[in-house]
N, C-alpha and C positions, 0 to 999 in steps of 0.2 A: 270191539265186538265185530265179528265178521258179518257182512251184509248177506242175508239169505237171498237166494236166486229170485224168489217171487217179488221181493222188494226191488231188486235191480230191474226186473221187467216192468214193474209198476212205475218206477221212476222214469223209465224210457218214455212212458205215455203221459205222465203228469208233470214232468219237470221237477223243479225245486219247491213247488208249493207244499204247504203243510199237509203232512199225512198224520191221521189219528190212528194209532196202532195199539193192539193188545201187547202187553208184556207180562212175563211171569218172573217171580223171584222165589228162591228157595232159601229158607233158614233150615239147614240140615243139622240135626243134633244126633250125637252118638249116645251109647249107653252110659257114658260118664258125663253127659250133659254138656259136652264140648260142642263148639260151633265150627262148621266147615266153612273156610273162607278161601278165596282166591285173590292173588295179587294181580290186578288187571294189566295186560300188556299195553293198553291204550293210554293209561294215565299213571301207572305205577302204584296205584292205591289198592289197599286191601278192601274187599267187599264181599257181600253175599253173592251167591250164584244166581244168574238170571239170563233171560233171553226172550225171543219172540216165538210164539206158536206158529207152526206152519199152517197154511190154509186148511180148514177142516179139522185140525188137531184140537183135542180138548185141552184146556189149560193145565189140568192135573197131569195129563200125559206129557205135555210140553215141559213141565218143570222137572219131571223124572228124566226125560231125555237130556235136557240141558245140564243137569247135575252130572250125569254119566259122561256126556260129551266133554265137559270141561274138567272133571276131576277123577273119572274112573270109579266113582263111588256109586253103588246102587242104593237108591232111596225110595221110600214110599211116602206119599203125602198123608198127613194125619188130619189136618184141618186147614181151612182158609183163614188166614190171619188178618188180612186187610185188603181193601180195594181203594185205590186212590188215583185220580187223574193228576199227572205230574205236569210241571211247567214245560213248555216247548223247549226243545233242544235244537240248536243250530250246529251242524257238523262243519268241519273245515272245508268240505267241498261245496257248501252252500245248502245242502239238504236240510229241511226242517221237519222234525217229527214231534208228536206229542203222544205219550204213552199213557194208557190206563193200566196201572200195575196191579196184578193179583199176586199177593204174597202168600205162600203156603209154608206151614211148618211141616217139615219132613223128618223122617227117622231113617238113619243109615242102617241098611240091612246086609251090606256086603261090599266087596271091593276094597282096594287100598288107595287112599288118597294120593294122587300124583297129578302133575301137569299132563293133561290128556289132549290138548289142542293148542292152537296158536294164540288163544285169547288170554291165557294166564302165564305169568312169569313164575309164580310159586303157588302151591296149594298146601293148606295145613289145617289142623284142628287146634282150636283155642278155647281155653277155659273162659267162661263169661267174665271173670274178674281179671283176665289177662289179655284182653283184646288189643290188637295193634291199633294205631290211629286210623280212623275211618270217617267218611262223610256221615252226616246226620241221617241220610237216607238209609244206610245199612244199620246204624245203631238203633234207629227207631224200629226197624223190622225185627231185629234180634230181640229187643226189649218186649215187643208185643207178642212175638212167637213164644217166648219163655213164660208168658202169663198163662196160667192154667185154668182160667175161667171159661174157656171155650167160646168166647164171643168173637165175632168178626168186627174189626174196626173199620169205619168208613168216614169219609169227610163229606160234609154237606154245607152248602151256602144258604140253604133254606132252613128257617126255623120251623121244624116240624111241629113244635108245640103250638104254634099259631094256626096250624091247620086242623086243630081239634084232634090230633093223634095222641 
């Protein structure tokens, strides 16, 4: 994933210490219920599309931008699928980030899927029963996005039942 300019400037001031950042992920479906995936240039694995919102950018706008930047597909968000704080990631250069991921189910509304930037090696549509090998991160998001109950999943370490809720 290319490092946005605002993060390069931030790193110049804070060094390698942990940054807590927003992240967005898109599970893009077409009219045949196929899932749009990109094979990442950084690790060679297939995954859902994602990135980091720019300062002041709404997460739903960021997910639309990321999908188009990486795949040339135009998409519209349909609903928020999940919100989850991920484990910290240490990059080869020593930077440490922890992301709070907001995953959106999106519908493709135009464009032809293709590699549209340097972050992907391949881009393609896959039937849910014919997905390539992927990390649990992507599989979980696809599974939850395909659920039609309209709920947003979130993780909690607090037992809200004990709070009288």
